[in-house]
PADRENSE-280073 format. One line per field, with one value per residue (C-alpha): residue number from 0; residue in three letters; chain; x, z negated, y negated. Coordinates in pm, whole numbers. Layout:
<sites>
num [NUM ...] .
residu [Ala ...] .
chaine [A ...] .
px [X ...] .
pz [Z ...] .
py [Y ...] .
</sites>
This chain:
<sites>
num [0 1 2 3 4 5 6 7 8 9 10 11 12 13 14 15 16 17 18 19 20 21 22 23 24 25 26 27 28 29 30 31 32 33 34 35 36 37 38 39 40 41 42 43 44 45 46 47 48 49 50 51 52 53 54 55 56 57 58 59 60 61 62 63 64 65 66 67 68 69 70 71 72 73 74 75 76 77 78 79 80 81 82 83 84 85 86 87 88 89 90 91 92 93 94 95 96 97 98 99 100 101 102 103 104 105 106 107 108 109 110 111 112 113 114 115 116 117 118 119 120 121 122 123 124 125 126 127 128 129 130 131 132 133 134 135 136 137 138 139 140 141 142 143 144 145 146 147 148 149 150 151 152 153 154 155 156 157 158 159 160 161 162 163 164 165 166 167 168 169 170 171 172 173 174 175 176 177 178 179 180 181 182 183 184 185 186 187 188 189 190 191 192 193 194 195 196 197 198 199 200 201 202 203 204 205 206 207 208 209 210 211 212 213 214 215 216 217 218 219 220 221 222 223 224 225 226 227 228 229 230 231 232 233 234 235 236 237 238 239 240 241 242 243 244 245 246 247 248 249 250 251 252 253 254 255 256 257 258 259 260 261 262 263 264 265 266 267 268 269 270 271 272 273 274 275 276 277 278 279 280 281 282 283 284 285 286 287 288 289 290 291 292 293 294 295 296 297 298 299 300 301 302 303 304 305 306 307 308 309 310 311 312 313 314 315 316 317 318 319 320 321 322 323 324 325 326 327 328 329 330 331 332 333 334 335 336 337 338 339 340 341 342 343 344 345 346 347 348 349 350 351 352 353 354 355 356 357 358 359 360 361 362 363 364 365 366 367 368 369 370 371 372 373 374 375 376 377 378 379 380 381 382 383 384 385 386 387 388 389 390 391 392 393 394 395 396 397 398 399 400 401 402 403 404 405 406 407 408 409 410 411 412 413 414 415 416 417 418 419 420 421 422 423 424 425 426] .
residu [Met Ser Ile Asp Tyr Ser Met Val Glu Ile Phe Thr Asp Glu Glu Ala Arg Tyr His Asn Lys Pro Leu Tyr Lys Ala Val Val Ser Asn Val Lys Lys Met Lys Ile Ala Ala Arg Cys Ile Val Met Lys Gly Leu Glu Ala Cys Tyr Glu Asn Gly Glu Ile Ala Thr Gln Asp Ile Leu Ile Ile Ser Tyr Lys Met Pro Val Thr Ile Gln Leu Leu Leu Pro Thr Ser Glu Leu Asn Arg Val Leu Pro Met Ile Glu Glu Met Val Ser Asp Gly Ile Val Ala Val His Lys Leu Asp Ile Tyr Cys His Lys Ile Arg Lys Tyr Leu Ile Pro Lys Tyr Ile Arg Val Leu Asp Ile Met Thr Pro Ser Pro Glu Thr Val Thr Ala Phe Thr Pro Leu Ser Asp Val Val Lys Leu Leu Leu Ser Ser Val Phe Thr Gly Val Pro Val Val Asp Pro Asp Gly His Pro Ile Gly Val Ile Ser Gln Ser Asp Leu Leu Tyr Arg Ala Asn Leu Pro Met Arg Leu Gly Ile Leu Ala Glu Phe Asp Lys Asp Lys Phe Asn Glu Phe Leu Asn Thr Leu Ala Leu Arg Lys Ala Glu Glu Ile Met Thr Arg Pro Ala Val Thr Ile Lys Glu Asp Glu Met Leu Ala Lys Ala Val Ser Val Met Ile Glu Asn Glu Val Lys Arg Leu Val Val Val Asp Pro Ser Glu Gln Ile Ala Gly Ile Leu Ser Arg Glu Asp Ile Leu His Gly Ile Ala Lys Glu Ser Pro Asp Trp Asn Ala Phe Arg Glu Lys Lys Ile Val Leu Ser Asn Leu Gln Phe Val Ser Asp Ile Met Arg Arg Asp Thr Leu Ser Val Leu Pro Asp Thr Ser Val Glu Asp Ile Leu Gln Leu Ile Asp Thr Asn Asp Leu Gln Tyr Ile Val Val Val Gly Asn Asp Gly Arg Phe Glu Gly Leu Ile Phe Asp Arg Asp Leu Leu Ser Ile Phe Ser Asp His Lys Leu Ser Ala Trp Glu Tyr Leu Ser Ser Lys Ile Ser Phe Ser Gly Lys Gly Leu Arg Tyr Lys Gly Phe Ile Glu Lys Leu Gln Lys Lys Lys Ala Val Glu Val Met Gln Thr Asp Leu Val Thr Ile Leu Glu Gly Thr Asp Ile Asp Glu Ala Ile Ala Leu Met Val Thr Lys Lys Ile Lys Gln Met Pro Val Leu Asp Glu Asn Gly Lys Phe Lys Gly Leu Ile Asp Arg Glu Ser Leu Leu Arg Ala Ala Leu Lys Lys Ser] .
chaine [A A A A A A A A A A A A A A A A A A A A A A A A A A A A A A A A A A A A A A A A A A A A A A A A A A A A A A A A A A A A A A A A A A A A A A A A A A A A A A A A A A A A A A A A A A A A A A A A A A A A A A A A A A A A A A A A A A A A A A A A A A A A A A A A A A A A A A A A A A A A A A A A A A A A A A A A A A A A A A A A A A A A A A A A A A A A A A A A A A A A A A A A A A A A A A A A A A A A A A A A A A A A A A A A A A A A A A A A A A A A A A A A A A A A A A A A A A A A A A A A A A A A A A A A A A A A A A A A A A A A A A A A A A A A A A A A A A A A A A A A A A A A A A A A A A A A A A A A A A A A A A A A A A A A A A A A A A A A A A A A A A A A A A A A A A A A A A A A A A A A A A A A A A A A A A A A A A A A A A A A A A A A A A A A A A A A A A A A A A A A A A A A A A A A A A A A A A A A A A A A A A A A A A A A A A A A A A A A A A A A A A A A A A A] .
px [-8824 -8761 -8432 -8438 -8242 -8238 -8110 -7926 -7924 -7703 -7798 -7496 -7265 -6919 -6772 -6865 -6558 -6466 -6114 -6006 -6131 -6437 -6726 -6833 -6481 -6462 -6798 -6700 -6365 -6513 -6786 -6524 -6323 -6626 -6629 -7006 -7241 -7309 -7297 -7214 -7302 -7213 -7400 -7330 -7619 -7641 -7817 -7940 -8078 -8020 -8228 -7999 -8076 -7765 -7794 -7556 -7585 -7364 -7517 -7305 -6948 -6888 -7153 -7091 -6864 -7120 -7285 -7523 -7402 -7614 -7457 -7665 -7577 -7763 -7707 -7868 -8095 -7909 -7600 -7777 -7678 -7313 -7338 -7572 -7363 -7065 -7267 -7412 -7066 -6926 -7200 -7168 -7368 -7644 -7954 -7949 -8253 -8322 -8591 -8664 -8616 -8782 -8490 -8569 -8210 -7853 -7580 -7213 -6911 -6643 -6293 -5988 -5758 -5932 -5932 -5818 -5500 -5172 -4829 -4730 -5007 -4871 -4504 -4221 -4053 -3681 -3545 -3189 -2980 -2632 -2412 -2258 -1930 -2064 -1885 -2107 -2020 -2193 -2492 -2536 -2508 -2765 -3015 -2975 -3078 -3366 -3727 -3666 -3471 -3370 -3198 -3192 -2863 -2844 -2606 -2448 -2760 -3000 -3132 -3192 -2973 -3039 -3154 -2981 -3216 -3159 -3161 -2876 -2673 -2751 -2678 -2428 -2240 -2252 -2430 -2436 -2794 -3084 -3025 -3269 -3075 -2738 -2810 -2845 -2495 -2182 -2045 -1694 -1815 -2036 -1755 -1523 -1769 -1819 -1445 -1468 -1726 -1547 -1353 -1655 -1888 -2263 -2246 -2108 -2426 -2710 -3009 -3034 -3218 -3427 -3799 -3951 -4290 -4371 -4501 -4821 -4924 -5233 -5174 -5344 -5083 -4802 -4939 -4957 -4594 -4484 -4654 -4545 -4181 -4197 -4049 -4137 -4082 -4073 -3844 -4058 -3931 -4039 -4095 -3718 -3660 -3486 -3567 -3861 -3947 -3994 -4325 -4328 -4595 -4640 -4702 -4970 -5152 -5141 -5290 -5569 -5653 -5658 -5863 -6110 -6468 -6606 -6755 -6898 -7093 -7224 -7365 -7540 -7725 -7854 -7627 -7552 -7178 -7077 -6743 -6674 -6367 -6265 -5944 -6016 -6000 -5644 -5464 -5161 -5242 -4893 -4737 -4495 -4589 -4442 -4576 -4507 -4259 -4052 -3684 -3522 -3260 -3532 -3681 -3342 -3305 -3652 -3581 -3241 -3349 -3665 -3526 -3798 -3827 -4085 -4247 -4606 -4663 -4983 -5112 -5210 -5573 -5492 -5532 -5293 -5034 -4786 -4517 -4141 -3947 -3583 -3473 -3654 -3395 -3115 -3209 -3077 -2726 -2713 -2583 -2357 -1985 -2021 -2022 -2371 -2218 -1994 -2278 -2538 -2300 -2141 -2206 -2146 -2439 -2635 -2481 -2140 -2240 -2355 -2003 -1831 -2073 -2185 -2244 -2439 -2651 -2756 -2882 -3080 -3237 -3358 -3503 -3860 -4075 -4312 -4022 -3929 -4252 -4442 -4804 -4917 -4999 -5264 -5478 -5772 -6076 -6100 -6439 -6310 -6332 -6001 -6029 -6055 -5741 -5557 -5666 -5560 -5215 -5158 -5277 -5075 -4771 -4737 -4632 -4824 -5119 -5224 -5572 -5799 -6146 -6408 -6272 -5918 -5780 -5499 -5604 -5322 -5143 -5197 -4918 -4867 -4819 -5140 -5333 -5195 -5278 -5634 -5658 -5540 -5789 -6073 -5964] .
pz [4759 5129 5264 5586 5836 6212 6459 6777 7032 7340 7613 7839 7968 7902 8204 8077 7996 7810 7866 8004 7689 7666 7571 7273 7127 7182 7011 6707 6684 6707 6454 6210 6251 6160 5810 5783 5612 5931 6033 6392 6534 6879 7035 7367 7560 7764 8074 8220 8516 8579 8736 9040 9126 8978 8784 8523 8420 8279 8512 8805 8708 8988 8866 8491 8490 8374 8071 7870 7555 7289 7041 6732 6509 6178 6007 5795 6014 5903 6091 6429 6534 6501 6659 6956 7150 7115 7235 7530 7641 7611 7785 8165 8237 7999 7806 7468 7241 6899 6652 6283 6025 5690 5462 5108 4979 5104 4895 4976 4798 4762 4878 4834 5065 5404 5513 5869 5796 5865 5737 6087 6087 5800 5742 5805 6117 6202 5857 5780 5676 5547 5577 5299 5355 5354 5087 4791 4843 5181 5025 4774 5047 5257 4974 4879 5232 5244 5126 4980 4668 4814 5129 5294 5342 5671 5831 6176 6347 6169 5922 5570 5302 5012 4891 4699 4477 4243 3954 4114 4137 3778 3613 3845 3994 3680 3851 3569 3635 3876 4237 4217 3930 4074 4381 4169 4022 4124 4452 4317 4033 4271 4522 4240 4141 4502 4534 4257 4465 4799 4741 4626 4874 4898 4848 4495 4354 4591 4469 4668 4841 4981 4910 5259 5427 5790 5994 6096 5738 5592 5366 5068 5073 5088 4777 4599 4690 4573 4236 4179 4244 4056 4342 4477 4843 5075 5367 5673 5925 6278 6409 6454 6088 6190 5999 6146 5876 5512 5327 5020 4759 4910 5254 5106 4923 5236 5434 5182 5171 5549 5625 5336 5397 5232 4930 4787 5106 5075 4730 4864 5105 4807 4889 4594 4557 4367 4216 4093 3884 3719 3614 3251 3349 3478 3299 3081 2717 2577 2709 2473 2377 2170 2004 2153 1874 1923 1974 2311 2134 2023 2373 2530 2290 2376 2749 2715 2472 2662 3015 3100 3362 3180 2842 2775 2549 2342 2088 1729 1843 2103 2398 2690 2702 2973 3101 3064 3347 3296 3557 3368 3095 3330 3271 2917 3046 3296 3061 2841 2873 2816 3137 3190 3387 3098 2848 3054 3200 2867 2761 2392 2149 2064 1715 1878 2107 1803 1658 1983 2091 1755 1875 2176 1977 1751 2057 2167 1820 1843 2193 2182 2417 2481 2629 2897 2979 3305 3266 3627 3684 3856 3605 3643 3433 3295 3460 3813 4073 4163 4531 4441 4230 4524 4758 4509 4451 4825 4903 4623 4681 4315 4151 3824 3679 3320 3241 3028 2881 2935 2639 2777 2538 2667 2720 2926 3260 3598 3846 4183 4036 3832 4140 4353 4089 4080 4459 4479 4212 4415 4754] .
py [10019 9959 9817 9616 9828 9869 10126 10038 10321 10322 10573 10616 10890 11025 10845 10497 10292 9976 9844 10184 10358 10584 10359 10568 10556 10181 10124 10332 10153 9804 9876 10003 9684 9475 9631 9627 9872 10065 10429 10509 10851 10983 11277 11446 11600 11921 11792 11463 11280 10913 10638 10624 10987 11148 11474 11610 11974 12244 12498 12380 12304 12056 11809 11842 11542 11283 11439 11218 11044 10874 10635 10560 10269 10235 9901 9628 9417 9104 9229 9254 8903 9002 9346 9305 9049 9280 9582 9393 9285 9639 9837 9816 10132 10233 10131 9956 9990 9838 9938 9890 10164 10215 10301 10407 10405 10388 10550 10589 10730 10466 10561 10340 10536 10568 10932 10863 10663 10839 10745 10634 10373 10164 10255 10010 10156 10170 10080 9982 10283 10362 10669 10876 10691 10335 10128 10041 9675 9693 9869 9586 9321 9505 9533 9167 9072 9323 9319 9666 9762 10097 10218 10565 10748 10941 11190 11126 11271 11038 11295 11153 11309 11075 10735 10460 10261 9973 10221 10416 10096 9998 10330 10498 10205 9989 9703 9445 9331 9358 9259 8969 8814 8903 8691 8379 8388 8209 8349 8388 8609 8800 8861 8962 9232 9344 9400 9660 9850 9832 10156 10356 10528 10569 10946 10895 10744 10831 11031 11352 11496 11214 11248 11259 11266 11346 11055 11238 11324 11158 10860 11027 11304 11047 10874 11208 11289 10945 10980 11341 11250 10919 10718 10374 10459 10760 10825 10898 11153 11242 11599 11644 11546 11223 10908 10718 10468 10379 10392 10169 10106 9760 9915 10139 9859 9643 9932 9985 9613 9588 9897 9912 9791 9479 9653 9331 9276 9632 9558 9250 9481 9684 9975 10201 10270 10582 10679 10324 10246 9922 9751 9841 10211 10196 9912 9975 9903 9975 9654 9481 9127 8845 8532 8188 8104 8422 8340 8397 8610 8854 8854 8936 9226 9358 9336 9504 9776 9872 9821 9568 9298 9088 9023 8911 8610 8625 8373 8449 8463 8729 8493 8531 8252 8352 8587 8570 8736 8828 8576 8297 8339 8232 7869 7904 7963 7678 7407 7617 7672 8044 8244 8384 8667 8768 8763 8946 9204 9288 9647 9582 9586 9275 9277 9279 8995 8804 8818 8724 8453 8314 7958 8067 8311 8028 7844 8152 8169 7809 7848 7980 8186 7897 7698 7952 8137 8103 7994 7939 8304 8511 8703 8938 9030 9382 9437 9375 9654 9816 9729 9361 9395 9550 9273 9007 9158 9192 8838 8678 8905 9000 9325 9305 9116 9045 9175 8954 8978 8710 8511 8499 8757 8978 9341 9496 9493 9651 9712 9879 10224 10213 10098 10380 10639 10510 10507 10868 10975 10826 10957] .
</sites>
């Protein structure tokens, strides 16, 4: 079987420039950005003569400045109409040749984490920080206004000494509920709680030491460090060990989605991809689920007992019906005299709550999952490639996706952590 390929050869020299950049570097960079099934090879010669009479040789040091360079670009012939205009515009000194190739097969190992990406390339630079003596009330306010759910703690010289995450606030500062839910409550109740934190300092609850990564490390190592330490973000430091940025799971997935080639387009060119992995290989199958007629009281107990942020709703036939997020349950409290804050922040057991809030519990028992679940959700088929799942989660800005089979039956969930583990395995 022959595949329709061509070779573009550029005969130039090491002094050729494009936008003040060596031509060969510019060509390689631009071809990479096009995300096509092309290989670009640069070779430097030992000696040359040019049509204008110049000679380049290593024998005489003074005229070895213009050594010959050949750039070879192997690509599907169908991509020539995209590539050749770019090449012609870039080459101001050289010869461009094109000829057909008889290619028997084209195979490539599929990587999800590009080998050349460094932490510095995709981290969020200059993050907000706090000191060891910052009041916890200020930490909460900062996180509520931030896209992150964690903040680095630094010493006076800017060296990271710890991190405060949402978990630290929940379990060490007795934050009554997640930050996202906290923000939706009455301001008076919220400020009342903040006043109880004003006298406590960041150093009391921070996780130490901070898990760090140097800014010039490769991204694959950063993912490995993140998974090994079971953290959602890394503190990035510069050569002087001062904080330079934050690397989150979202940053990493954005970087992968942006830099990865168009693998689907590769398949269309009859390119064989090895090392494939699918959503079914990485999804979580142990996800708790409830039936549509499950009471909200039972759902609240499941969320509280298992420290969950969502519950899957599945029909009797196994088909996916929807998701219930913990914040969806706030609607139940909106028209009731009972303070939602008091109920949700109470540390007593659910049986104890049942005695104190008998009337309200009866309402929770009557309310069913089908009445509060979200149904307009992004789902994914179990046979989908992992890179497509990453792109979808990044584009839709979601943290988890239900996985279905072709008949709409619920099979499991994928989230950011499972995607990163898969990406590391394939790097």
